[in-house]
ZAMARGU-4260 file (C-alpha; in steps of 0.2 Angstrom, whole numbers, plus 5000, padded with zeros to 4 digits):
<rodrens>
0) 4938/5035/4891 | 4927/5023/4905 | 4935/5020/4922 | 4930/5005/4930 | 4931/5013/4949
5) 4930/4993/4954 | 4941/4981/4945 | 4935/4969/4930 | 4942/4956/4939 | 4938/4957/4958
10) 4918/4958/4949 | 4922/4941/4941 | 4919/4933/4958 | 4902/4938/4959 | 4895/4935/4937
15) 4888/4922/4932 | 4899/4909/4927 | 4892/4904/4910 | 4892/4921/4903 | 4899/4934/4915
20) 4884/4944/4919 | 4879/4951/4934 | 4862/4958/4941 | 4864/4977/4946 | 4849/4982/4963
25) 4847/5000/4963 | 4841/5004/4983 | 4838/5021/4978 | 4823/5018/4963 | 4823/4999/4966
30) 4826/4995/4949 | 4838/4981/4942 | 4845/4976/4927 | 4858/4962/4923 | 4873/4969/4913
35) 4890/4962/4909 | 4908/4969/4922 | 4914/4977/4907 | 4899/4992/4908 | 4901/4988/4926
40) 4907/5000/4940 | 4911/5014/4927 | 4916/5029/4925 | 4920/5045/4912 | 4936/5052/4915
45) 4934/5045/4933 | 4953/5046/4933 | 4968/5053/4925 | 4977/5037/4914 | 4993/5039/4927
50) 4981/5030/4941 | 4971/5020/4932 | 4989/5015/4925 | 4996/5014/4941 | 4980/5006/4947
55) 4981/4992/4936 | 4999/4989/4937 | 5006/4993/4953 | 4989/4989/4963 | 4977/4975/4952
60) 4990/4963/4946 | 5001/4959/4962 | 4985/4956/4970 | 4975/4947/4960 | 4985/4929/4962
65) 4980/4934/4979 | 4961/4935/4977 | 4962/4917/4968 | 4968/4909/4982 | 4958/4917/4992
70) 4942/4913/4983 | 4950/4894/4981 | 4949/4893/5001 | 4968/4892/4999 | 4979/4900/5014
75) 4992/4916/5010 | 5008/4918/5019 | 5012/4936/5025 | 5017/4947/5010 | 5002/4941/5002
80) 4991/4947/5014 | 5001/4964/5013 | 4997/4965/4997 | 4979/4961/5000 | 4978/4977/5013
85) 4985/4987/5000 | 4973/4982/4987 | 4958/4983/5000 | 4964/5002/5006 | 4963/5007/4988
90) 4950/5001/4985 | 4943/5009/5000 | 4951/5026/4993 | 4945/5022/4976 | 4927/5022/4975
95) 4915/5038/4971 | 4911/5039/4990 | 4927/5044/4995 | 4930/5055/4982 | 4911/5065/4989
100) 4920/5061/5008 | 4935/5072/5002 | 4922/5087/4997 | 4913/5086/5013 | 4929/5087/5021
105) 4936/5102/5012 | 4927/5115/5022 | 4936/5110/5038 | 4950/5109/5029 | 4950/5126/5021
110) 4943/5134/5034 | 4960/5126/5046 | 4970/5133/5033 | 4964/5149/5032 | 4966/5151/5048
115) 4983/5145/5051 | 4988/5160/5033 | 4978/5169/5044 | 4990/5171/5061 | 5003/5173/5050
120) 4999/5188/5039 | 4993/5196/5057 | 5009/5191/5065 | 5018/5196/5049 | 5007/5214/5050
125) 5012/5218/5070 | 5031/5218/5064 | 5030/5226/5046 | 5015/5238/5050 | 5022/5247/5034
130) 5019/5234/5023 | 4997/5231/5029 | 4994/5237/5013 | 4998/5225/5004 | 4994/5212/5016
135) 4979/5218/5016 | 4977/5212/4998 | 4984/5196/5002 | 4972/5189/5013 | 4959/5195/5004
140) 4964/5183/4990 | 4967/5170/5002 | 4949/5172/5008 | 4944/5170/4989 | 4955/5156/4986
145) 4947/5146/5004 | 4931/5152/4997 | 4933/5142/4983 | 4941/5127/4988 | 4929/5125/5002
150) 4913/5122/4987 | 4923/5114/4974 | 4940/5106/4980 | 4952/5100/4967 | 4951/5085/4963
155) 4970/5081/4962 | 4966/5079/4981 | 4956/5063/4979 | 4968/5056/4969 | 4983/5061/4975
160) 4977/5052/4989 | 4973/5031/4985 | 4989/5024/4984 | 4992/5015/4997 | 5007/5025/5003
165) 4997/5041/5006 | 4989/5028/5021 | 5002/5019/5029 | 4993/5018/5047 | 4976/5011/5039
170) 4989/4998/5026 | 4998/4991/5041 | 4981/4992/5052 | 4972/4982/5040 | 4986/4969/5037
175) 4988/4966/5059 | 4970/4964/5058 | 4966/4944/5061 | 4960/4940/5046 | 4944/4927/5047
180) 4935/4921/5028 | 4917/4916/5028 | 4911/4903/5014 | 4896/4900/5011 | 4897/4887/4999
185) 4877/4880/4997 | 4877/4895/4984 | 4879/4910/4981 | 4878/4920/4996 | 4886/4937/4996
190) 4881/4953/4989 | 4896/4967/4985 | 4891/4985/4980 | 4899/4999/4972 | 4909/5003/4990
195) 4913/4985/4996 | 4923/4988/5011 | 4914/4992/5029 | 4920/5000/5042 | 4912/5008/5058
200) 4916/5024/5052 | 4915/5032/5072 | 4924/5022/5078 | 4937/5018/5058 | 4949/5002/5060
205) 4964/5003/5071 | 4958/5003/5088 | 4953/4987/5096 | 4934/4988/5094 | 4936/4988/5075
210) 4929/4976/5062 | 4931/4976/5044 | 4921/4967/5028 | 4925/4966/5013 | 4917/4953/5001
215) 4929/4941/4990 | 4916/4935/4982 | 4897/4926/4980 | 4905/4910/4990 | 4916/4920/5006
220) 4919/4938/5015 | 4932/4942/5026 | 4930/4947/5041 | 4944/4956/5050 | 4944/4960/5068
225) 4957/4963/5082 | 4951/4949/5092 | 4966/4936/5099 | 4957/4923/5102 | 4952/4918/5085
230) 4967/4916/5070 | 4967/4916/5053 | 4955/4904/5043 | 4941/4899/5033 | 4926/4894/5043
235) 4908/4892/5036 | 4896/4903/5040 | 4877/4901/5044 | 4864/4908/5037 | 4864/4922/5051
240) 4882/4926/5047 | 4879/4928/5028 | 4860/4941/5032 | 4874/4951/5043 | 4889/4952/5029
245) 4877/4956/5015 | 4867/4970/5027 | 4884/4979/5030 | 4887/4978/5012 | 4870/4986/5007
250) 4872/5000/5019 | 4886/5003/5013 | 4881/5007/4994 | 4882/5022/4988 | 4868/5017/4975
255) 4871/5001/4966 | 4872/4980/4976 | 4879/4967/4964 | 4875/4948/4965 | 4876/4936/4953
260) 4856/4931/4953 | 4840/4940/4952 | 4837/4935/4970 | 4819/4936/4975 | 4823/4941/4994
265) 4837/4954/4986 | 4826/4967/4982 | 4817/4965/4999 | 4832/4966/5011 | 4838/4985/4999
270) 4818/4991/5005 | 4819/4987/5024 | 4838/4997/5026 | 4834/5009/5015
</rodrens>
């Protein structure tokens, strides 16, 4: 059974209104195709059924009414902002890119864990020299386990990190930022992708110069900052802002960028980004 790493309700905001179809653009090959959202951003066996139900019931369902309000240019209250901050943090962690990031971090994590365990064994060996043979066996077992973890970390490590309560600092940071919504109603303008939460990785989201952007629909994108000279509001986007938000989205994509139309500019735009 396939699991959607991007919620279908979210993708509806980027669909053609007449038939709920959406265009997908492969930024690596340059290929493109039109499809239905039920088959898009879908990977068989990506999550456990428990995680799939959790995402639907605890994250997506509470956030969908907030998503509707944002797409209708309505103001949201603090409670709704909290709900949507959790939604964004989970969107950040539920996509395949996040699983790949865990794999990249595994060698460093394994090395830290291995060094601590070996230090504990050395301390024990000093205190209990009669147990040297037993400790040597445990040391080899640790080396084997750490090596396997480093090469192929258990999938559960990624899955258990998805719920927002595992990273409360990220949720609080997103919620505390100033949310400005750039809107462009003249035509569908904004892209989304298979990794839609953009931030500068070398900075994160908790510093005063941090920024985060997240496409809400083809007509609205969230821009979150720590600036105190602006307020949470909707503002008409210039063509330059549209281009910059789309540049960030395209840069962030692992493979696919999505749009409601087969626009002439998307192919060259992605090729230039590569």
